[in-house]
Structures are given as structure tokens and as C-alpha cells.
Rosetta silent file (secondary structure, phi, psi, omega in degrees, C-alpha in Angstrom):
SEQUENCE: MISSYFIHLGIMFGMYALLTLSLNVTVGYTGLLNLGHIAFFGIGAYVTAILSPHIPLIVSIPLAVIIAGLAGTLLAMPCAKLRGDYLALATLGFTFICGSIARNWISLTRGALGIAGIERMGSNNMILITLLILVAVVYVILKWLISTPTGRVFQAVRDDEVAAATLGKDVFRHKILCLAISAGIAGLAGAFYAHYITFIDPSVFSINELILLLSMLIVGGLASLEGSIIGALILVLLPEPLRFIGFPSSLVGPMRAMIFALLLLLIVLYKPRGLLGKVDLE
SCORE:     score description
SCORE:     0.000 S_00000001
   1 L     0.000  -46.089 -177.071  -14.239   19.615   27.861 S_00000001
   2 H   -69.409  -36.868  175.593  -11.752   21.694   29.770 S_00000001
   3 H   -67.126  -30.053 -176.377  -11.612   19.285   32.697 S_00000001
   4 H   -72.569  -38.591 -178.813  -11.209   16.358   30.268 S_00000001
   5 H   -64.528  -43.616 -173.534   -8.250   18.242   28.636 S_00000001
   6 H   -71.812  -30.245  173.839   -6.458   18.780   31.968 S_00000001
   7 H   -65.662  -42.513  177.695   -7.020   15.153   32.945 S_00000001
   8 H   -62.319  -39.377 -175.808   -5.360   14.087   29.712 S_00000001
   9 H   -71.169  -29.171  179.404   -2.446   16.337   30.400 S_00000001
  10 H   -68.231  -46.074  178.597   -2.226   14.872   33.918 S_00000001
  11 H   -65.220  -32.315 -178.465   -2.190   11.378   32.613 S_00000001
  12 H   -77.730  -31.027  171.413    0.421   12.071   30.027 S_00000001
  13 H   -62.212  -36.397  172.586    2.566   13.717   32.735 S_00000001
  14 H   -61.218  -46.921  177.548    2.221   10.673   34.934 S_00000001
  15 H   -61.584  -43.027  178.402    3.473    8.436   32.210 S_00000001
  16 H   -71.703  -32.521  178.118    6.369   10.637   31.221 S_00000001
  17 H   -62.130  -47.761  177.544    7.198   11.082   34.897 S_00000001
  18 H   -61.614  -40.936 -177.324    7.554    7.305   35.408 S_00000001
  19 H   -64.499  -50.186 -176.066    9.648    7.099   32.190 S_00000001
  20 H   -67.765  -36.453  179.747   11.977    9.966   33.273 S_00000001
  21 H   -63.722  -52.296 -174.035   12.321    8.763   36.831 S_00000001
  22 H   -67.720  -34.280  175.189   13.350    5.312   35.637 S_00000001
  23 H   -70.193  -32.501  176.860   15.773    6.615   32.928 S_00000001
  24 H   -59.131  -25.898 -177.636   17.421    8.738   35.508 S_00000001
  25 H   -75.085  -29.493  174.676   18.467    5.683   37.555 S_00000001
  26 H   -85.498  -39.490 -172.161   20.468    4.412   34.613 S_00000001
  27 H   -89.516  -44.092 -174.222   21.704    7.577   33.036 S_00000001
  28 H   -78.412  -48.653 -172.581   21.826    9.929   36.101 S_00000001
  29 H   -93.307  -30.014 -178.026   22.706    7.729   38.994 S_00000001
  30 L  -107.239  -14.348  177.214   24.693    4.844   37.277 S_00000001
  31 L    78.007   19.627 -178.610   26.163    6.723   34.339 S_00000001
  32 L  -100.155  118.656  179.859   24.950    4.320   31.718 S_00000001
  33 L   -73.513   79.177 -173.166   23.985    6.141   28.420 S_00000001
  34 L   -90.916  110.629  175.499   20.910    3.977   27.775 S_00000001
  35 L  -101.834   11.954 -178.410   19.204    4.934   24.503 S_00000001
  36 L  -103.538   10.875 -168.796   17.045    1.844   24.569 S_00000001
  37 H   -64.814  -34.631  179.850   14.657    3.036   27.267 S_00000001
  38 H   -72.609   -9.454  173.760   11.738    3.679   25.046 S_00000001
  39 H   -69.447  -40.468  179.859   11.921    0.090   23.857 S_00000001
  40 H   -66.459  -28.279  178.495   10.981   -1.033   27.306 S_00000001
  41 H   -70.197  -45.050  176.084    8.048    1.256   27.294 S_00000001
  42 H   -67.219  -37.650  176.627    6.901   -0.252   23.997 S_00000001
  43 H   -60.523  -41.055  178.154    7.459   -3.834   25.231 S_00000001
  44 H   -61.887  -40.849  175.137    5.218   -3.093   28.199 S_00000001
  45 H   -62.193  -50.074 -176.128    2.549   -1.628   25.952 S_00000001
  46 H   -68.493  -38.936 -177.846    2.582   -4.564   23.531 S_00000001
  47 H   -64.180  -43.541 -178.254    2.666   -7.265   26.197 S_00000001
  48 H   -76.751  -28.970  177.299   -0.411   -6.052   28.019 S_00000001
  49 H   -59.547  -45.650 -173.800   -2.141   -5.198   24.678 S_00000001
  50 H   -74.485  -37.223 -171.703   -1.620   -8.834   23.508 S_00000001
  51 H   -89.501  -25.061 -172.688   -2.456  -10.510   26.829 S_00000001
  52 L   -68.754  -17.188  168.529   -5.347   -8.423   28.180 S_00000001
  53 L   -72.186  -15.362 -176.855   -8.012  -10.026   25.922 S_00000001
  54 L  -106.446  -20.206 -177.181   -7.157  -13.328   27.557 S_00000001
  55 L  -137.157  162.729 -176.449   -6.384  -12.497   31.112 S_00000001
  56 L   -70.600  153.331 -179.290   -7.480   -9.914   33.645 S_00000001
  57 H   -56.920  -40.672 -176.740   -5.772   -6.489   33.652 S_00000001
  58 H   -62.272  -16.815  170.757   -4.606   -7.082   37.214 S_00000001
  59 H   -98.202  -44.863 -171.589   -2.458   -9.966   35.747 S_00000001
  60 H   -71.716  -27.794 -178.081   -1.465   -8.572   32.354 S_00000001
  61 H   -75.549  -47.346  170.996   -0.110   -5.264   33.660 S_00000001
  62 H   -54.473  -33.550  179.113    2.291   -6.997   36.189 S_00000001
  63 H   -70.022  -34.992 -178.804    3.374   -9.366   33.450 S_00000001
  64 H   -66.962  -41.326  170.881    4.132   -6.468   31.249 S_00000001
  65 H   -52.995  -52.639 -175.692    6.340   -5.035   34.098 S_00000001
  66 H   -63.318  -41.751 -177.001    8.101   -8.392   34.599 S_00000001
  67 H   -75.987  -29.800  174.499    8.740   -9.030   30.875 S_00000001
  68 H   -66.029  -41.262  174.583    9.996   -5.555   30.298 S_00000001
  69 H   -61.248  -41.668  179.931   12.352   -6.038   33.309 S_00000001
  70 H   -65.698  -28.798 -177.287   13.444   -9.341   31.914 S_00000001
  71 H   -74.669  -39.269  177.941   14.125   -7.638   28.409 S_00000001
  72 H   -64.413  -32.142  178.303   16.245   -5.089   30.353 S_00000001
  73 H   -67.968  -52.205  179.737   18.162   -7.931   32.099 S_00000001
  74 H   -50.329  -50.298 -178.134   18.767   -9.660   28.627 S_00000001
  75 H   -66.085  -36.346 -178.456   19.992   -6.391   27.184 S_00000001
  76 H   -65.078  -33.436 -176.056   22.188   -5.673   30.065 S_00000001
  77 H   -60.959  -46.535  177.439   24.113   -8.915   29.939 S_00000001
  78 H   -85.514  -18.134 -174.783   25.986   -8.324   26.733 S_00000001
  79 H   -94.711  -15.257 -177.435   25.926   -4.572   27.045 S_00000001
  80 L   -63.673  -15.377  176.601   27.101   -4.091   30.666 S_00000001
  81 L   -92.689   -4.581  174.009   30.720   -4.343   29.684 S_00000001
  82 L   -85.029  154.391  177.475   30.242   -1.464   27.117 S_00000001
  83 L  -134.092  156.763  175.478   30.826    2.133   28.003 S_00000001
  84 H    49.137 -128.789 -172.442   29.866    5.508   26.565 S_00000001
  85 H   -60.752  -32.694 -178.352   29.176    5.759   22.868 S_00000001
  86 H   -68.202  -38.164  175.752   29.337    1.959   22.440 S_00000001
  87 H   -65.527  -43.447  178.523   26.743    1.444   25.066 S_00000001
  88 H   -62.491  -38.629  177.055   24.559    4.146   23.543 S_00000001
  89 H   -72.477  -33.505  173.875   24.739    2.696   20.125 S_00000001
  90 H   -67.311  -41.977 -178.839   23.991   -0.916   21.326 S_00000001
  91 H   -73.110  -31.687  175.877   20.965    0.162   23.340 S_00000001
  92 H   -66.121  -41.171 -178.594   19.737    2.361   20.390 S_00000001
  93 H   -60.502  -37.018 -176.460   20.090   -0.637   18.090 S_00000001
  94 H   -64.639  -39.636  177.109   17.917   -2.592   20.558 S_00000001
  95 H   -60.939  -44.132  173.935   15.133    0.014   20.113 S_00000001
  96 H   -58.627  -42.030 -173.788   15.384   -0.316   16.340 S_00000001
  97 H   -71.939  -32.834  178.926   15.263   -4.134   16.592 S_00000001
  98 H   -71.836  -34.601  177.115   12.114   -4.016   18.824 S_00000001
  99 H   -61.414  -44.411 -177.987   10.484   -1.577   16.346 S_00000001
 100 H   -70.365  -35.207  173.306   11.298   -3.881   13.473 S_00000001
 101 H   -65.429  -42.085 -179.912    9.832   -6.943   15.352 S_00000001
 102 H   -65.867  -30.746  177.010    6.637   -5.025   16.054 S_00000001
 103 H   -81.688  -23.889 -171.103    6.255   -4.156   12.328 S_00000001
 104 H  -110.575  -17.343  179.527    7.101   -7.644   10.890 S_00000001
 105 L   -84.784   65.784 -172.365    5.687  -10.156   13.430 S_00000001
 106 H   -54.221  -41.302 -174.146    2.252   -9.570   11.907 S_00000001
 107 H   -58.880  -33.571 -174.500    0.673  -12.729   13.436 S_00000001
 108 H  -104.189  -39.891 -171.156    1.281  -11.457   16.998 S_00000001
 109 H  -103.681  -10.026 -176.043    1.443   -7.575   16.664 S_00000001
 110 L    70.622   10.486  175.580   -0.672   -7.003   13.528 S_00000001
 111 H    57.317 -137.883 -172.884    2.347   -5.085   12.103 S_00000001
 112 H   -69.901  -19.420  176.591    1.925   -1.421   10.938 S_00000001
 113 H   -66.698  -26.105  179.540   -1.858   -1.814   11.528 S_00000001
 114 L    76.050 -178.446 -178.707   -1.282   -2.026   15.218 S_00000001
 115 E  -107.233  108.274  178.052   -3.407   -3.436   17.947 S_00000001
 116 L   -98.707  168.747  175.979   -6.880   -1.658   18.391 S_00000001
 117 L    63.952   34.029 -176.607   -9.607   -1.961   20.782 S_00000001
 118 L   -72.099  144.345 -173.406   -7.348   -2.578   23.742 S_00000001
 119 L   -69.980  131.810  178.620   -9.461   -2.799   27.037 S_00000001
 120 L   -79.659  147.608 -178.185   -9.588    0.474   28.951 S_00000001
 121 L   -71.567  -27.035 -175.372   -8.517    0.344   32.555 S_00000001
 122 L   162.920 -157.040  179.899  -11.368    2.535   33.758 S_00000001
 123 L   -77.130  156.441  172.713  -12.425    6.184   33.615 S_00000001
 124 H   -52.806  -37.320 -179.543   -9.829    8.784   32.941 S_00000001
 125 H   -66.355  -39.557  174.116  -10.192   10.106   36.436 S_00000001
 126 H   -60.816  -41.113  176.652   -9.269    6.644   37.678 S_00000001
 127 H   -61.555  -42.994  178.621   -6.348    6.277   35.409 S_00000001
 128 H   -56.859  -55.226 -178.895   -5.149    9.747   36.504 S_00000001
 129 H   -58.210  -42.675 -178.860   -5.419    8.972   40.254 S_00000001
 130 H   -71.030  -37.394  173.583   -3.656    5.636   39.829 S_00000001
 131 H   -59.697  -51.142 -179.571   -0.942    7.036   37.800 S_00000001
 132 H   -60.240  -34.560  177.758   -0.166    9.879   40.230 S_00000001
 133 H   -65.677  -45.338 -173.633   -0.164    7.309   43.133 S_00000001
 134 H   -69.523  -32.323  169.889    2.260    5.142   41.242 S_00000001
 135 H   -48.384  -53.057  179.137    4.467    8.159   40.525 S_00000001
 136 H   -58.615  -38.629  176.611    4.621    8.854   44.142 S_00000001
 137 H   -69.273  -41.050  175.342    5.323    5.286   45.066 S_00000001
 138 H   -66.484  -33.577  176.174    8.083    4.904   42.485 S_00000001
 139 H   -64.003  -45.383 -178.486    9.608    8.118   43.615 S_00000001
 140 H   -63.832  -46.476 -174.118    9.655    7.059   47.262 S_00000001
 141 H   -65.260  -39.624  179.314   11.008    3.578   46.338 S_00000001
 142 H   -69.671  -37.297 -176.898   13.835    5.065   44.113 S_00000001
 143 H   -67.120  -40.248  172.614   14.676    7.700   46.706 S_00000001
 144 H   -59.588  -48.674 -174.717   15.091    4.808   49.226 S_00000001
 145 H   -61.729  -39.076 -179.665   17.010    2.694   46.759 S_00000001
 146 H   -71.470  -25.262  177.515   19.564    5.420   46.023 S_00000001
 147 H   -79.744  -13.514 -179.428   20.271    5.809   49.781 S_00000001
 148 L   -84.090  172.495  174.036   21.038    2.149   50.200 S_00000001
 149 H   -47.516  -40.635 -179.073   24.350    0.376   49.696 S_00000001
 150 H   -63.774  -46.808 -179.214   23.119   -0.763   46.288 S_00000001
 151 H   -58.340  -41.512 -175.574   22.272    2.858   45.311 S_00000001
 152 H   -69.652  -30.614  178.048   25.682    4.016   46.473 S_00000001
 153 H   -70.459  -41.032  176.386   27.409    1.362   44.231 S_00000001
 154 H   -49.174  -48.095 -170.932   25.243    2.706   41.308 S_00000001
 155 H   -74.684  -33.309  171.046   26.660    6.181   41.956 S_00000001
 156 H   -60.848  -40.190  178.050   30.164    4.766   42.393 S_00000001
 157 H   -63.041  -43.525  178.460   30.015    3.081   39.036 S_00000001
 158 H   -57.022  -45.604 -172.729   28.895    6.367   37.583 S_00000001
 159 H   -75.972  -42.765  174.546   31.800    8.329   39.192 S_00000001
 160 H  -168.109   98.134 -176.899   34.557    5.785   38.451 S_00000001
 161 H   -57.015  -44.344  179.567   33.770    2.255   37.373 S_00000001
 162 H   -59.208  -44.556 -177.830   37.408    1.041   37.729 S_00000001
 163 H   -59.705  -46.159 -175.118   37.644    2.355   41.255 S_00000001
 164 H   -62.470  -46.883  174.497   34.377    0.727   42.229 S_00000001
 165 H   -57.160  -42.178 -174.759   35.649   -2.731   40.852 S_00000001
 166 H   -68.956  -20.135  176.582   38.904   -2.244   42.638 S_00000001
 167 L   -88.537   11.036  173.251   37.042   -1.852   45.929 S_00000001
 168 L    88.765    9.482 -178.920   35.464   -5.118   45.342 S_00000001
 169 L   -81.833  137.130  177.082   32.063   -3.987   44.130 S_00000001
 170 L   -82.271   92.184 -178.388   30.403   -6.255   41.495 S_00000001
 171 H   -64.243  -40.469 -179.576   30.020   -3.651   38.860 S_00000001
 172 H   -60.174  -47.913  179.844   28.594   -6.071   36.325 S_00000001
 173 H   -65.234  -37.268 -177.562   25.717   -7.341   38.585 S_00000001
 174 H   -71.778  -31.598 -179.092   24.855   -3.793   39.664 S_00000001
 175 H   -62.993  -48.029  179.991   24.666   -2.632   36.005 S_00000001
 176 H   -57.213  -51.660 -173.800   22.278   -5.517   35.228 S_00000001
 177 H   -62.050  -36.233 -177.907   20.096   -4.766   38.292 S_00000001
 178 H   -61.697  -55.507 -174.988   20.001   -0.999   37.448 S_00000001
 179 H   -64.528  -33.659  176.398   18.845   -1.688   33.918 S_00000001
 180 H   -64.017  -42.415  178.166   16.259   -4.292   35.034 S_00000001
 181 H   -64.134  -47.651 -179.396   14.672   -1.935   37.506 S_00000001
 182 H   -58.140  -47.534 -174.696   14.640    0.892   35.067 S_00000001
 183 H   -66.827  -37.231  178.131   13.133   -1.249   32.304 S_00000001
 184 H   -62.421  -40.841 -179.778   10.375   -2.607   34.593 S_00000001
 185 H   -68.397  -41.204  176.193    9.213    0.851   35.517 S_00000001
 186 H   -57.876  -45.826  176.092    9.221    1.811   31.796 S_00000001
 187 H   -61.519  -29.701  174.144    7.139   -1.183   31.078 S_00000001
 188 H   -62.737  -47.419  179.514    4.630   -0.080   33.720 S_00000001
 189 H   -56.512  -42.701 -179.720    4.382    3.277   31.928 S_00000001
 190 H   -67.208  -34.833  175.684    3.861    1.498   28.666 S_00000001
 191 H   -65.318  -43.576  179.723    1.093   -0.686   29.966 S_00000001
 192 H   -63.565  -39.497 -174.763   -0.817    2.352   31.315 S_00000001
 193 H   -65.057  -45.498 -175.142   -0.329    4.095   27.924 S_00000001
 194 H   -60.934  -47.882 -175.531   -1.801    1.071   26.106 S_00000001
 195 H   -77.531   -9.051  173.843   -4.895    0.876   28.272 S_00000001
 196 H   -92.652  -46.801 -175.999   -5.392    4.644   28.139 S_00000001
 197 H   -77.995  -35.261  178.431   -4.994    5.230   24.360 S_00000001
 198 L    75.455   12.768  176.304   -6.617    1.725   23.660 S_00000001
 199 L  -148.086  143.967  173.353   -4.302    1.439   20.539 S_00000001
 200 E  -143.641  144.932  174.986   -0.716    0.635   19.986 S_00000001
 201 L  -147.557  176.260 -176.844    1.477    0.362   16.886 S_00000001
 202 H   -62.378   -6.452 -179.265    5.169    0.370   16.134 S_00000001
 203 H   -67.641  -14.476 -178.774    5.424    4.191   16.279 S_00000001
 204 H   -61.639  -25.535 -178.471    5.695    3.566   20.047 S_00000001
 205 H   -97.375   25.511 -178.631    9.384    2.813   19.500 S_00000001
 206 L   -61.693  139.366  176.832    9.846    6.160   17.573 S_00000001
 207 H   -64.478  -25.736  179.093   13.142    8.007   17.963 S_00000001
 208 H   -66.691  -33.241  175.154   11.065   11.129   18.534 S_00000001
 209 H   -70.128  -35.452  178.324    9.712    9.787   21.791 S_00000001
 210 H   -66.353  -42.120  179.683   13.254    8.912   22.849 S_00000001
 211 H   -67.256  -34.414  177.673   14.413   12.497   22.158 S_00000001
 212 H   -68.506  -40.543  176.170   11.535   13.935   24.086 S_00000001
 213 H   -61.019  -48.404  173.639   12.321   11.673   27.001 S_00000001
 214 H   -54.566  -42.291  176.758   15.949   12.641   26.917 S_00000001
 215 H   -59.969  -40.199  174.082   14.947   16.281   26.780 S_00000001
 216 H   -58.997  -48.742 -177.191   12.880   15.851   29.984 S_00000001
 217 H   -61.947  -47.114 -179.851   15.779   14.251   31.707 S_00000001
 218 H   -64.791  -37.889 -177.587   18.272   17.053   30.637 S_00000001
 219 H   -67.206  -49.518 -175.728   15.910   19.856   31.582 S_00000001
 220 H   -65.880  -38.904 -177.803   15.137   18.351   35.046 S_00000001
 221 L   116.459  139.942 -177.138   18.777   17.346   35.684 S_00000001
 222 L   -79.551  148.880  178.577   20.779   14.142   35.992 S_00000001
 223 L    56.565   44.075  173.577   20.838   12.279   39.431 S_00000001
 224 L  -142.226  105.709  176.083   17.758   14.244   40.615 S_00000001
 225 H   -69.820  -33.400  173.911   14.444   12.449   41.004 S_00000001
 226 H   -59.878  -48.838  175.988   12.709   15.727   41.751 S_00000001
 227 H   -51.630  -43.126  178.960   14.288   17.078   38.532 S_00000001
 228 H   -56.627  -49.131 -177.331   12.863   14.142   36.588 S_00000001
 229 H   -60.218  -44.253  178.268    9.388   15.075   37.710 S_00000001
 230 H   -68.455  -39.614  175.695    9.762   18.665   36.992 S_00000001
 231 H   -62.002  -39.264  172.671   11.347   18.052   33.630 S_00000001
 232 H   -61.284  -45.687 -177.578    8.350   15.866   32.624 S_00000001
 233 H   -61.555  -44.691 -175.246    5.951   18.441   33.855 S_00000001
 234 H   -63.323  -51.150 -170.718    7.587   21.365   31.888 S_00000001
 235 H   -79.007  -12.369  165.477    7.905   19.517   28.627 S_00000001
 236 H   -78.920  -37.212  179.853    4.361   18.140   28.749 S_00000001
 237 H   -85.203  -26.403 -169.136    2.924   21.617   29.439 S_00000001
 238 L   -63.995  -41.560 -179.569    5.247   23.788   27.547 S_00000001
 239 L   -76.452  -15.339 -165.187    3.924   23.195   23.901 S_00000001
 240 L   -63.880  -33.906  176.473    0.241   23.252   24.974 S_00000001
 241 L   -54.289  -28.402 -179.729   -0.243   27.063   24.383 S_00000001
 242 H   -59.480  -29.507  178.604    0.276   26.389   20.673 S_00000001
 243 H   -61.554  -30.253 -172.797   -3.149   24.624   20.601 S_00000001
 244 H  -103.005   -7.012  179.759   -4.828   27.919   21.401 S_00000001
 245 H   -78.388  -28.761  177.952   -2.926   30.362   19.329 S_00000001
 246 L   100.314   18.567  176.191   -4.439   29.354   16.045 S_00000001
 247 L   -65.729  153.366  169.277   -1.427   28.275   14.084 S_00000001
 248 L   -59.065  144.562 -178.320   -1.926   25.958   11.144 S_00000001
 249 H   -58.625  -26.246 -178.697   -1.667   22.344   12.065 S_00000001
 250 H   -75.509  -12.640  176.320    1.265   21.937    9.574 S_00000001
 251 H   -96.114  -12.415 -172.558    3.197   24.492   11.804 S_00000001
 252 H   -72.010  -39.855 -174.409    2.476   23.128   15.208 S_00000001
 253 H   -67.635  -45.288  178.441    4.855   20.165   14.888 S_00000001
 254 H   -64.379  -42.301 -176.316    7.901   22.296   13.694 S_00000001
 255 H   -65.525  -32.157  176.537    7.168   24.970   16.271 S_00000001
 256 H   -66.491  -50.103  178.404    7.056   22.314   19.054 S_00000001
 257 H   -60.888  -35.707  175.900   10.397   21.094   18.011 S_00000001
 258 H   -60.810  -45.380 -177.437   11.774   24.645   17.921 S_00000001
 259 H   -61.577  -44.376 -179.822   10.497   25.231   21.442 S_00000001
 260 H   -62.644  -43.278 -178.786   12.218   22.032   22.684 S_00000001
 261 H   -64.428  -44.171 -178.459   15.413   22.949   20.911 S_00000001
 262 H   -66.958  -40.342 -179.522   15.508   26.461   22.328 S_00000001
 263 H   -66.820  -37.167  178.973   14.861   25.230   25.839 S_00000001
 264 H   -70.507  -34.883  178.517   17.579   22.595   25.661 S_00000001
 265 H   -61.086  -50.509 -177.377   20.035   25.301   24.256 S_00000001
 266 H   -57.613  -45.218 -179.517   19.213   27.582   27.171 S_00000001
 267 H   -57.021  -46.514 -176.349   19.599   24.757   29.630 S_00000001
 268 H   -68.359  -36.717 -176.972   22.927   23.681   28.286 S_00000001
 269 H   -76.225  -44.723 -167.192   24.241   27.219   28.121 S_00000001
 270 H  -114.765  -20.872  170.785   23.074   28.542   31.492 S_00000001
 271 L  -137.949   82.152 -175.602   22.230   25.567   33.639 S_00000001
 272 L   -61.244  -19.534  177.547   24.581   22.769   32.446 S_00000001
 273 L   -97.330   11.890 -175.900   23.324   20.425   35.131 S_00000001
 274 L    85.583 -177.242 -177.567   19.647   21.019   34.436 S_00000001
 275 L   -69.722  -32.072 -174.675   17.240   22.731   36.800 S_00000001
 276 L  -137.438   16.487 -178.464   17.914   20.453   39.838 S_00000001
 277 L   -58.673  152.682  173.197   20.830   18.151   38.455 S_00000001
 278 L  -115.667   -3.676  172.764   23.680   17.020   40.712 S_00000001
 279 L  -134.900  152.528 -175.755   26.040   15.968   38.045 S_00000001
 280 L   -79.395  153.132  173.879   27.207   17.623   34.872 S_00000001
 281 L   -71.911  132.368 -175.021   26.185   16.612   31.468 S_00000001
 282 L  -124.952    0.000    0.000   29.147   14.885   29.677 S_00000001
């Protein structure tokens, strides 16, 4: 029982680590306030849930990554010229649109009933090991990407978009590339989520999941891949002691929210860059 519990925590950490790493590419390294990230997670989950009864998982999961990446590309094309609050609102609207499609395209998604009986990828041990390997691989690839000329353009866009364009950098193309990469990784996390939980419904596009993801990013720090991993680990583990204290189930949710709020307040007051962040929150 205990070992299964810790394996579950490890799997949830792996999925949130992938999400936070990929979100940091857009928000931390490129300065794009992307509030549509959880939508790509949901797209990846739904794509593999719909396709897996008809094709092998070794095909459906990569397709989930590709389609999520394409969704990121399509979102980036009209949104890449937006900045700040306007970009945030546009990407948040995309999340709401995806949730609405999942609820109303009943013939494809089964609406609010969700898709049940999704094929499991394997044992929980195998899922955990695979996820941790993927987190390590994604971390290494992103670490390399940030050190390349492309990664330096990402950071130049974050620091001063006008100056980057003046120096001849194709800001529009790099924004699209950044969102596509980030969305693809989020789609990968969503695919693993679907095959681990074996059920998916429109709640995967919940604003609560987005808030949790942003909290992990803020706690770990912007423009720090190591911070993304640490932020995910802290916020996955932090509320777990509430399970063993004996609070009524009706209080666990509000207390969990209070813990997150208090942690974010302390971070903003005493560590404005997060635990390992390299740029300030703006």
C-alpha cells in the first residue's frame, strides 16, 4: 500500500515536472505569458484516449505530442503579435474553447461523461520509470536548446522584443517555435496522464489545474529548469500530510488551497524570483 502510494506521487511529480519544464520555456525563457498551457495537456490526453483503441500506444502517444504541438503552432500564429495581458487573455480563451469542445462534441469526446476504459500503458512501476526517464531527457534537451542560438533569441525576446527585432532576429518565427515545443511536451504529459488514470473528461481543462501549474512555476522560479523540477516536487508533496492528519474531507480542499496561497505569498515577499529563478516576476 505504502509503496503504491509513493509510486503514485512519483508519477504525478513526473507529469507535473514535464508540464512545468515546458511552461518555463514560454513564460520564463521567452517571456510569453501563456495561460493556455493546460489546454495542450488536455489535447494530448484526448488525442491518445480517442486513438488508442484503434492503433498501438507506440503510435498514439507520438501522435498526441505532434497534434498538441500543431495546436500550439496554430495558437501562436494569431497570438505571437500580442503581448502581456492581451496574450494572456487570448491563450486563456483558448483553454476555455478547448474545454467547451470537449464538453459539446459528444460524438467524439462523450461530453461530460468522459472517455473511460483507456488502455493502460503498463504497470505503475513501468509508468514511473518511463516518466522519470522522459523528465531527464526533456531537461537535457531543453538545457541544450537554451544554450543554442535559438535559445538565446528566446531570451532576447523576453528581455527586449523590439531590440531583438532591430538586430534582425525573426521574433515571430521564434515565438511560434517556442509555443510549438512547449505544447508538444505538455501533450506528452497529457498522454501519460490518460494512460495512467485510464479516464479523461473535460475537467482536464480546469482553471484549477492551470493555477497549480503556475504556482509550481513561480515557486521554482522563472528561467530555471532546475527550479521547474523543484517547484513541481514541492507542490506535489506539500499537501500530502493533510491525508494523514484526519481532517474531514470537506476541509482538505480548502486547506490545500490555503497552503498554496500561503506558500505563494511567502515566495513573492521573500524570494521574488522563486527558489532558483533568474528573472523577476513582472
